[in-house]
BAMARKOL-105881 format. One record per residue: residue number from 1; x, y, z of N, C-alpha, C, CB in turn; residue in three letters; chain. Coordinates in Angstrom, 2 decimals, always signed. Glycine has a CB too. Layout:
N
@num:NUM; nX:X; nY:Y; nZ:Z; caX:X; caY:Y; caZ:Z; cX:X; cY:Y; cZ:Z; cbX:X; cbY:Y; cbZ:Z; residuo:ALA; cadena:A
...
//
This chain:
90
@num:1; nX:+94.48; nY:+106.81; nZ:+92.50; caX:+93.67; caY:+105.60; caZ:+92.48; cX:+92.82; cY:+105.57; cZ:+93.74; cbX:+94.56; cbY:+104.33; cbZ:+92.37; residuo:MET; cadena:A
@num:2; nX:+91.54; nY:+105.33; nZ:+93.55; caX:+90.59; caY:+105.24; caZ:+94.68; cX:+90.37; cY:+103.77; cZ:+95.02; cbX:+89.23; cbY:+105.95; cbZ:+94.33; residuo:ARG; cadena:A
@num:3; nX:+90.72; nY:+103.41; nZ:+96.23; caX:+90.62; caY:+102.02; caZ:+96.67; cX:+89.62; cY:+101.94; cZ:+97.82; cbX:+92.00; cbY:+101.47; cbZ:+97.10; residuo:ILE; cadena:A
@num:4; nX:+88.57; nY:+101.16; nZ:+97.61; caX:+87.58; caY:+100.93; caZ:+98.67; cX:+88.13; cY:+99.92; cZ:+99.66; cbX:+86.22; cbY:+100.44; cbZ:+98.08; residuo:ALA; cadena:A
@num:5; nX:+87.98; nY:+100.24; nZ:+100.94; caX:+88.37; caY:+99.32; caZ:+102.00; cX:+87.10; cY:+98.96; cZ:+102.75; cbX:+89.46; cbY:+99.94; cbZ:+102.95; residuo:VAL; cadena:A
@num:6; nX:+86.60; nY:+97.76; nZ:+102.48; caX:+85.41; caY:+97.29; caZ:+103.20; cX:+85.85; cY:+96.73; cZ:+104.53; cbX:+84.61; cbY:+96.22; cbZ:+102.37; residuo:HIS; cadena:A
@num:7; nX:+85.17; nY:+97.14; nZ:+105.58; caX:+85.58; caY:+96.75; caZ:+106.93; cX:+86.66; cY:+97.67; cZ:+107.46; cbX:+86.07; cbY:+95.31; cbZ:+106.95; residuo:GLY; cadena:A
@num:8; nX:+86.67; nY:+98.89; nZ:+106.96; caX:+87.73; caY:+99.86; caZ:+107.29; cX:+87.80; cY:+100.21; cZ:+108.77; cbX:+87.52; cbY:+101.12; cbZ:+106.49; residuo:ALA; cadena:A
@num:9; nX:+86.71; nY:+100.02; nZ:+109.51; caX:+86.72; caY:+100.41; caZ:+110.92; cX:+87.22; cY:+99.31; cZ:+111.84; cbX:+85.34; cbY:+100.83; cbZ:+111.34; residuo:SER; cadena:A
@num:10; nX:+87.49; nY:+98.14; nZ:+111.28; caX:+88.04; caY:+97.05; caZ:+112.09; cX:+89.55; cY:+97.18; cZ:+112.24; cbX:+87.71; cbY:+95.71; cbZ:+111.46; residuo:GLY; cadena:A
@num:11; nX:+90.14; nY:+96.27; nZ:+112.99; caX:+91.58; caY:+96.31; caZ:+113.25; cX:+92.39; cY:+96.26; cZ:+111.96; cbX:+91.99; cbY:+95.16; cbZ:+114.17; residuo:PHE; cadena:A
@num:12; nX:+92.15; nY:+95.23; nZ:+111.16; caX:+92.90; caY:+95.07; caZ:+109.91; cX:+92.56; cY:+96.20; cZ:+108.93; cbX:+92.60; cbY:+93.71; cbZ:+109.27; residuo:THR; cadena:A
@num:13; nX:+91.30; nY:+96.54; nZ:+108.83; caX:+90.88; caY:+97.60; caZ:+107.92; cX:+91.55; cY:+98.92; cZ:+108.23; cbX:+89.40; cbY:+97.77; cbZ:+107.97; residuo:GLY; cadena:A
@num:14; nX:+91.66; nY:+99.26; nZ:+109.50; caX:+92.29; caY:+100.53; caZ:+109.86; cX:+93.78; cY:+100.53; cZ:+109.52; cbX:+92.10; cbY:+100.81; cbZ:+111.36; residuo:SER; cadena:A
@num:15; nX:+94.43; nY:+99.38; nZ:+109.65; caX:+95.83; caY:+99.28; caZ:+109.24; cX:+95.97; cY:+99.46; cZ:+107.73; cbX:+96.42; cbY:+97.91; cbZ:+109.67; residuo:LEU; cadena:A
@num:16; nX:+95.06; nY:+98.86; nZ:+106.97; caX:+95.09; caY:+98.98; caZ:+105.51; cX:+94.87; cY:+100.44; cZ:+105.11; cbX:+94.01; cbY:+98.08; cbZ:+104.87; residuo:VAL; cadena:A
@num:17; nX:+93.91; nY:+101.10; nZ:+105.73; caX:+93.64; caY:+102.52; caZ:+105.41; cX:+94.88; cY:+103.36; cZ:+105.67; cbX:+92.46; cbY:+103.05; cbZ:+106.25; residuo:VAL; cadena:A
@num:18; nX:+95.52; nY:+103.17; nZ:+106.80; caX:+96.72; caY:+103.94; caZ:+107.13; cX:+97.83; cY:+103.71; cZ:+106.11; cbX:+97.21; cbY:+103.56; cbZ:+108.53; residuo:THR; cadena:A
@num:19; nX:+98.01; nY:+102.47; nZ:+105.70; caX:+99.05; caY:+102.16; caZ:+104.72; cX:+98.73; cY:+102.73; cZ:+103.35; cbX:+99.24; cbY:+100.65; cbZ:+104.62; residuo:GLU; cadena:A
@num:20; nX:+97.48; nY:+102.69; nZ:+102.96; caX:+97.09; caY:+103.29; caZ:+101.67; cX:+97.40; cY:+104.78; cZ:+101.65; cbX:+95.61; cbY:+103.05; cbZ:+101.39; residuo:LEU; cadena:A
@num:21; nX:+97.06; nY:+105.46; nZ:+102.74; caX:+97.33; caY:+106.90; caZ:+102.83; cX:+98.84; cY:+107.14; cZ:+102.77; cbX:+96.73; cbY:+107.50; cbZ:+104.13; residuo:VAL; cadena:A
@num:22; nX:+99.60; nY:+106.34; nZ:+103.49; caX:+101.06; caY:+106.49; caZ:+103.49; cX:+101.64; cY:+106.35; cZ:+102.09; cbX:+101.69; cbY:+105.45; cbZ:+104.43; residuo:ARG; cadena:A
@num:23; nX:+101.03; nY:+105.48; nZ:+101.29; caX:+101.52; caY:+105.24; caZ:+99.93; cX:+100.92; cY:+106.20; cZ:+98.89; cbX:+101.21; cbY:+103.82; cbZ:+99.53; residuo:ARG; cadena:A
@num:24; nX:+100.09; nY:+107.12; nZ:+99.34; caX:+99.56; caY:+108.13; caZ:+98.44; cX:+98.27; cY:+107.77; cZ:+97.72; cbX:+100.57; cbY:+108.45; cbZ:+97.44; residuo:GLY; cadena:A
@num:25; nX:+97.61; nY:+106.71; nZ:+98.15; caX:+96.33; caY:+106.33; caZ:+97.56; cX:+95.19; cY:+107.04; cZ:+98.27; cbX:+96.13; cbY:+104.80; cbZ:+97.63; residuo:PHE; cadena:A
@num:26; nX:+94.05; nY:+107.09; nZ:+97.62; caX:+92.85; caY:+107.66; caZ:+98.20; cX:+91.94; cY:+106.53; cZ:+98.66; cbX:+92.11; cbY:+108.59; cbZ:+97.19; residuo:THR; cadena:A
@num:27; nX:+91.87; nY:+106.28; nZ:+99.97; caX:+90.99; caY:+105.21; caZ:+100.43; cX:+89.54; cY:+105.69; cZ:+100.53; cbX:+91.46; cbY:+104.69; cbZ:+101.78; residuo:PRO; cadena:A
@num:28; nX:+88.64; nY:+104.80; nZ:+100.18; caX:+87.21; caY:+105.01; caZ:+100.38; cX:+86.83; cY:+104.06; cZ:+101.51; cbX:+86.36; cbY:+104.74; cbZ:+99.04; residuo:VAL; cadena:A
@num:29; nX:+86.44; nY:+104.61; nZ:+102.63; caX:+86.16; caY:+103.80; caZ:+103.81; cX:+84.72; cY:+103.31; cZ:+103.77; cbX:+86.42; cbY:+104.60; cbZ:+105.11; residuo:LEU; cadena:A
@num:30; nX:+84.57; nY:+101.99; nZ:+103.78; caX:+83.25; caY:+101.37; caZ:+103.67; cX:+83.02; cY:+100.47; cZ:+104.88; cbX:+83.11; cbY:+100.56; cbZ:+102.35; residuo:VAL; cadena:A
@num:31; nX:+81.85; nY:+100.59; nZ:+105.47; caX:+81.50; caY:+99.75; caZ:+106.61; cX:+80.09; cY:+100.05; cZ:+107.05; cbX:+82.49; cbY:+99.96; cbZ:+107.77; residuo:GLY; cadena:A
@num:32; nX:+79.73; nY:+99.53; nZ:+108.20; caX:+78.34; caY:+99.67; caZ:+108.64; cX:+78.13; cY:+100.76; cZ:+109.68; cbX:+77.86; cbY:+98.36; cbZ:+109.20; residuo:ARG; cadena:A
@num:33; nX:+79.22; nY:+101.37; nZ:+110.17; caX:+79.09; caY:+102.35; caZ:+111.25; cX:+79.86; cY:+103.63; cZ:+110.89; cbX:+79.62; cbY:+101.76; cbZ:+112.59; residuo:ASP; cadena:A
@num:34; nX:+79.13; nY:+104.68; nZ:+110.55; caX:+79.76; caY:+105.93; caZ:+110.11; cX:+80.67; cY:+106.54; cZ:+111.18; cbX:+78.70; cbY:+106.93; cbZ:+109.71; residuo:GLU; cadena:A
@num:35; nX:+80.26; nY:+106.47; nZ:+112.42; caX:+81.05; caY:+107.05; caZ:+113.50; cX:+82.42; cY:+106.37; cZ:+113.59; cbX:+80.31; cbY:+106.92; cbZ:+114.84; residuo:THR; cadena:A
@num:36; nX:+82.43; nY:+105.07; nZ:+113.52; caX:+83.70; caY:+104.32; caZ:+113.58; cX:+84.55; cY:+104.59; cZ:+112.34; cbX:+83.43; cbY:+102.81; cbZ:+113.71; residuo:ARG; cadena:A
@num:37; nX:+83.92; nY:+104.70; nZ:+111.18; caX:+84.67; caY:+104.99; caZ:+109.95; cX:+85.31; cY:+106.37; cZ:+110.04; cbX:+83.75; cbY:+104.92; cbZ:+108.72; residuo:LEU; cadena:A
@num:38; nX:+84.59; nY:+107.34; nZ:+110.58; caX:+85.15; caY:+108.69; caZ:+110.74; cX:+86.31; cY:+108.70; cZ:+111.73; cbX:+84.05; cbY:+109.67; cbZ:+111.21; residuo:ARG; cadena:A
@num:39; nX:+86.24; nY:+107.88; nZ:+112.76; caX:+87.34; caY:+107.79; caZ:+113.72; cX:+88.60; cY:+107.23; cZ:+113.05; cbX:+86.94; cbY:+106.90; cbZ:+114.92; residuo:ALA; cadena:A
@num:40; nX:+88.44; nY:+106.25; nZ:+112.19; caX:+89.59; caY:+105.70; caZ:+111.45; cX:+90.17; cY:+106.77; cZ:+110.54; cbX:+89.17; cbY:+104.46; cbZ:+110.61; residuo:VAL; cadena:A
@num:41; nX:+89.31; nY:+107.51; nZ:+109.85; caX:+89.78; caY:+108.58; caZ:+108.97; cX:+90.56; cY:+109.63; cZ:+109.76; cbX:+88.59; cbY:+109.24; cbZ:+108.24; residuo:ALA; cadena:A
@num:42; nX:+90.09; nY:+109.96; nZ:+110.94; caX:+90.79; caY:+110.95; caZ:+111.78; cX:+92.16; cY:+110.43; cZ:+112.20; cbX:+89.94; cbY:+111.31; cbZ:+113.02; residuo:ALA; cadena:A
@num:43; nX:+92.23; nY:+109.17; nZ:+112.61; caX:+93.52; caY:+108.58; caZ:+113.03; cX:+94.50; cY:+108.51; cZ:+111.87; cbX:+93.30; cbY:+107.18; cbZ:+113.61; residuo:ARG; cadena:A
@num:44; nX:+93.98; nY:+108.31; nZ:+110.66; caX:+94.84; caY:+108.24; caZ:+109.47; cX:+95.12; cY:+109.62; cZ:+108.89; cbX:+94.20; cbY:+107.36; cbZ:+108.40; residuo:ALA; cadena:A
@num:45; nX:+94.60; nY:+110.66; nZ:+109.53; caX:+94.81; caY:+112.06; caZ:+109.10; cX:+94.34; cY:+112.30; cZ:+107.67; cbX:+96.29; cbY:+112.42; cbZ:+109.22; residuo:ALA; cadena:A
@num:46; nX:+93.15; nY:+111.79; nZ:+107.36; caX:+92.54; caY:+112.03; caZ:+106.05; cX:+91.71; cY:+113.30; cZ:+106.17; cbX:+91.66; cbY:+110.79; cbZ:+105.57; residuo:ILE; cadena:A
@num:47; nX:+92.08; nY:+114.38; nZ:+105.48; caX:+91.40; caY:+115.66; caZ:+105.67; cX:+89.95; cY:+115.69; cZ:+105.20; cbX:+92.14; cbY:+116.72; cbZ:+104.97; residuo:PRO; cadena:A
@num:48; nX:+89.64; nY:+115.06; nZ:+104.10; caX:+88.28; caY:+115.04; caZ:+103.56; cX:+87.92; cY:+113.60; cZ:+103.22; cbX:+88.15; cbY:+115.98; cbZ:+102.29; residuo:ASP; cadena:A
@num:49; nX:+87.63; nY:+112.79; nZ:+104.23; caX:+87.47; caY:+111.35; caZ:+103.99; cX:+86.23; cY:+111.01; cZ:+103.17; cbX:+87.41; cbY:+110.63; cbZ:+105.31; residuo:PRO; cadena:A
@num:50; nX:+86.37; nY:+109.99; nZ:+102.38; caX:+85.24; caY:+109.44; caZ:+101.64; cX:+84.69; cY:+108.27; cZ:+102.46; cbX:+85.66; cbY:+108.98; cbZ:+100.18; residuo:GLN; cadena:A
@num:51; nX:+83.54; nY:+108.50; nZ:+103.07; caX:+82.91; caY:+107.54; caZ:+103.97; cX:+81.65; cY:+107.01; cZ:+103.30; cbX:+82.57; cbY:+108.18; cbZ:+105.36; residuo:ILE; cadena:A
@num:52; nX:+81.51; nY:+105.70; nZ:+103.26; caX:+80.31; caY:+105.10; caZ:+102.68; cX:+79.81; cY:+104.01; cZ:+103.60; cbX:+80.60; cbY:+104.54; cbZ:+101.27; residuo:ARG; cadena:A
@num:53; nX:+78.56; nY:+104.17; nZ:+104.01; caX:+77.94; caY:+103.20; caZ:+104.91; cX:+77.15; cY:+102.19; cZ:+104.10; cbX:+77.03; cbY:+103.91; cbZ:+105.95; residuo:VAL; cadena:A
@num:54; nX:+77.47; nY:+100.94; nZ:+104.29; caX:+76.77; caY:+99.86; caZ:+103.59; cX:+76.91; cY:+98.58; cZ:+104.40; cbX:+77.32; cbY:+99.67; cbZ:+102.14; residuo:ALA; cadena:A
@num:55; nX:+75.80; nY:+97.93; nZ:+104.60; caX:+75.80; caY:+96.66; caZ:+105.32; cX:+75.95; cY:+95.51; cZ:+104.33; cbX:+74.49; cbY:+96.49; cbZ:+106.15; residuo:ARG; cadena:A
@num:56; nX:+76.50; nY:+94.41; nZ:+104.79; caX:+76.69; caY:+93.25; caZ:+103.92; cX:+75.38; cY:+92.63; cZ:+103.45; cbX:+77.49; cbY:+92.21; cbZ:+104.64; residuo:LEU; cadena:A
@num:57; nX:+74.30; nY:+92.83; nZ:+104.19; caX:+73.03; caY:+92.24; caZ:+103.79; cX:+72.24; cY:+93.15; cZ:+102.84; cbX:+72.19; cbY:+91.94; cbZ:+105.02; residuo:ASP; cadena:A
@num:58; nX:+72.83; nY:+94.27; nZ:+102.44; caX:+72.20; caY:+95.18; caZ:+101.48; cX:+73.12; cY:+95.30; cZ:+100.26; cbX:+71.93; cbY:+96.59; cbZ:+102.13; residuo:ASP; cadena:A
@num:59; nX:+72.98; nY:+94.35; nZ:+99.34; caX:+73.86; caY:+94.27; caZ:+98.18; cX:+73.78; cY:+95.54; cZ:+97.32; cbX:+73.51; cbY:+93.05; cbZ:+97.33; residuo:ILE; cadena:A
@num:60; nX:+72.60; nY:+96.13; nZ:+97.17; caX:+72.47; caY:+97.35; caZ:+96.38; cX:+73.28; cY:+98.49; cZ:+96.98; cbX:+71.00; cbY:+97.75; cbZ:+96.25; residuo:ASP; cadena:A
@num:61; nX:+73.19; nY:+98.68; nZ:+98.28; caX:+73.95; caY:+99.74; caZ:+98.95; cX:+75.45; cY:+99.45; cZ:+98.88; cbX:+73.50; cbY:+99.87; cbZ:+100.42; residuo:ALA; cadena:A
@num:62; nX:+75.80; nY:+98.19; nZ:+99.01; caX:+77.21; caY:+97.81; caZ:+98.94; cX:+77.75; cY:+98.04; cZ:+97.53; cbX:+77.38; cbY:+96.34; cbZ:+99.34; residuo:LEU; cadena:A
@num:63; nX:+76.98; nY:+97.67; nZ:+96.53; caX:+77.41; caY:+97.91; caZ:+95.14; cX:+77.56; cY:+99.40; cZ:+94.87; cbX:+76.39; cbY:+97.29; cbZ:+94.16; residuo:ALA; cadena:A
@num:64; nX:+76.64; nY:+100.21; nZ:+95.38; caX:+76.73; caY:+101.65; caZ:+95.19; cX:+77.98; cY:+102.22; cZ:+95.89; cbX:+75.46; cbY:+102.34; cbZ:+95.73; residuo:ALA; cadena:A
@num:65; nX:+78.31; nY:+101.68; nZ:+97.05; caX:+79.48; caY:+102.14; caZ:+97.81; cX:+80.78; cY:+101.84; cZ:+97.08; cbX:+79.49; cbY:+101.51; cbZ:+99.19; residuo:ALA; cadena:A
@num:66; nX:+80.79; nY:+100.78; nZ:+96.29; caX:+82.01; caY:+100.34; caZ:+95.60; cX:+82.07; cY:+100.79; cZ:+94.15; cbX:+82.12; cbY:+98.85; cbZ:+95.66; residuo:LEU; cadena:A
@num:67; nX:+80.97; nY:+101.33; nZ:+93.63; caX:+80.78; caY:+101.54; caZ:+92.19; cX:+81.87; cY:+102.36; cZ:+91.51; cbX:+79.49; cbY:+102.21; cbZ:+91.96; residuo:ALA; cadena:A
@num:68; nX:+82.30; nY:+103.45; nZ:+92.08; caX:+83.24; caY:+104.32; caZ:+91.37; cX:+84.67; cY:+104.20; cZ:+91.90; cbX:+82.79; cbY:+105.75; cbZ:+91.48; residuo:ASP; cadena:A
@num:69; nX:+85.00; nY:+103.04; nZ:+92.45; caX:+86.36; caY:+102.82; caZ:+92.94; cX:+87.13; cY:+101.97; cZ:+91.93; cbX:+86.34; cbY:+102.14; cbZ:+94.33; residuo:THR; cadena:A
@num:70; nX:+88.46; nY:+102.05; nZ:+92.00; caX:+89.32; caY:+101.31; caZ:+91.08; cX:+89.63; cY:+99.91; cZ:+91.57; cbX:+90.60; cbY:+102.06; cbZ:+90.86; residuo:ASP; cadena:A
@num:71; nX:+89.55; nY:+99.71; nZ:+92.87; caX:+89.85; caY:+98.41; caZ:+93.47; cX:+89.12; cY:+98.31; cZ:+94.80; cbX:+91.39; cbY:+98.21; cbZ:+93.66; residuo:ALA; cadena:A
@num:72; nX:+88.97; nY:+97.07; nZ:+95.27; caX:+88.29; caY:+96.82; caZ:+96.54; cX:+89.16; cY:+95.89; cZ:+97.37; cbX:+86.86; cbY:+96.20; cbZ:+96.32; residuo:VAL; cadena:A
@num:73; nX:+89.37; nY:+96.27; nZ:+98.63; caX:+90.03; caY:+95.40; caZ:+99.59; cX:+89.01; cY:+95.08; cZ:+100.66; cbX:+91.33; cbY:+96.07; cbZ:+100.20; residuo:ILE; cadena:A
@num:74; nX:+88.75; nY:+93.79; nZ:+100.86; caX:+87.80; caY:+93.37; caZ:+101.88; cX:+88.58; cY:+92.92; cZ:+103.11; cbX:+86.88; cbY:+92.23; cbZ:+101.37; residuo:ASN; cadena:A
@num:75; nX:+88.35; nY:+93.59; nZ:+104.24; caX:+89.05; caY:+93.24; caZ:+105.47; cX:+88.11; cY:+92.71; cZ:+106.54; cbX:+89.80; cbY:+94.44; cbZ:+105.99; residuo:THR; cadena:A
@num:76; nX:+86.86; nY:+92.48; nZ:+106.17; caX:+85.87; caY:+91.99; caZ:+107.15; cX:+85.81; cY:+90.47; cZ:+107.09; cbX:+84.46; cbY:+92.61; cbZ:+106.87; residuo:ALA; cadena:A
@num:77; nX:+86.25; nY:+89.85; nZ:+108.12; caX:+86.24; caY:+88.38; caZ:+108.16; cX:+85.20; cY:+87.90; cZ:+109.15; cbX:+87.62; cbY:+87.83; cbZ:+108.53; residuo:GLY; cadena:A
@num:78; nX:+84.96; nY:+86.61; nZ:+109.23; caX:+85.67; caY:+85.57; caZ:+108.48; cX:+85.29; cY:+85.61; cZ:+107.00; cbX:+85.36; cbY:+84.18; cbZ:+109.08; residuo:PRO; cadena:A
@num:79; nX:+86.30; nY:+85.49; nZ:+106.16; caX:+86.12; caY:+85.71; caZ:+104.73; cX:+85.24; cY:+84.65; cZ:+104.06; cbX:+87.45; cbY:+85.74; cbZ:+104.05; residuo:PHE; cadena:A
@num:80; nX:+85.27; nY:+83.43; nZ:+104.56; caX:+84.40; caY:+82.40; caZ:+103.96; cX:+82.93; cY:+82.71; cZ:+104.20; cbX:+84.74; cbY:+81.02; cbZ:+104.53; residuo:THR; cadena:A
@num:81; nX:+82.65; nY:+83.46; nZ:+105.25; caX:+81.27; caY:+83.81; caZ:+105.56; cX:+80.86; cY:+85.16; cZ:+104.98; cbX:+81.06; cbY:+83.82; cbZ:+107.06; residuo:ARG; cadena:A
@num:82; nX:+81.75; nY:+86.17; nZ:+105.07; caX:+81.40; caY:+87.54; caZ:+104.70; cX:+82.03; cY:+88.01; cZ:+103.40; cbX:+81.80; cbY:+88.46; cbZ:+105.80; residuo:TRP; cadena:A
@num:83; nX:+82.83; nY:+87.20; nZ:+102.78; caX:+83.50; caY:+87.61; caZ:+101.55; cX:+82.61; cY:+87.63; cZ:+100.33; cbX:+84.63; cbY:+86.71; cbZ:+101.28; residuo:GLY; cadena:A
@num:84; nX:+81.69; nY:+86.70; nZ:+100.21; caX:+80.87; caY:+86.59; caZ:+99.00; cX:+80.04; cY:+87.84; cZ:+98.70; cbX:+79.95; cbY:+85.41; cbZ:+99.13; residuo:GLU; cadena:A
@num:85; nX:+79.37; nY:+88.45; nZ:+99.67; caX:+78.60; caY:+89.66; caZ:+99.34; cX:+79.47; cY:+90.78; cZ:+98.76; cbX:+77.89; cbY:+90.17; cbZ:+100.57; residuo:PRO; cadena:A
@num:86; nX:+80.68; nY:+90.91; nZ:+99.27; caX:+81.58; caY:+91.96; caZ:+98.76; cX:+82.01; cY:+91.64; cZ:+97.33; cbX:+82.82; cbY:+92.10; cbZ:+99.67; residuo:VAL; cadena:A
@num:87; nX:+82.31; nY:+90.40; nZ:+97.06; caX:+82.70; caY:+90.00; caZ:+95.71; cX:+81.55; cY:+90.23; cZ:+94.74; cbX:+83.12; cbY:+88.51; cbZ:+95.69; residuo:VAL; cadena:A
@num:88; nX:+80.34; nY:+89.85; nZ:+95.13; caX:+79.17; caY:+90.07; caZ:+94.25; cX:+78.93; cY:+91.56; cZ:+94.02; cbX:+77.91; cbY:+89.43; cbZ:+94.85; residuo:ARG; cadena:A
@num:89; nX:+79.07; nY:+92.36; nZ:+95.04; caX:+78.83; caY:+93.80; caZ:+94.92; cX:+79.90; cY:+94.46; cZ:+94.05; cbX:+78.80; cbY:+94.45; cbZ:+96.31; residuo:ALA; cadena:A
@num:90; nX:+81.13; nY:+94.00; nZ:+94.18; caX:+82.22; caY:+94.60; caZ:+93.40; cX:+82.06; cY:+94.27; cZ:+91.93; cbX:+83.60; cbY:+94.12; cbZ:+93.90; residuo:ALA; cadena:A
//
């Protein structure tokens, strides 16, 4: 199962990515900074990470980043402010 983690480079997102890997899931790391996403992938020991860069203000890019995943976990808060674009894109 491929699970997109939006906000994967943040504190909570990196914890979620690590736990997904531990449980045998394939995380798709989504966020606005490729360098930070790659650092999270390295810390989680993901050999061939799926990295997707998409900003919250670009719904088309965000939708494309989430398109072929089975589920989406949004870890970028505050959720009342930043949650809606992720929900619309998913």
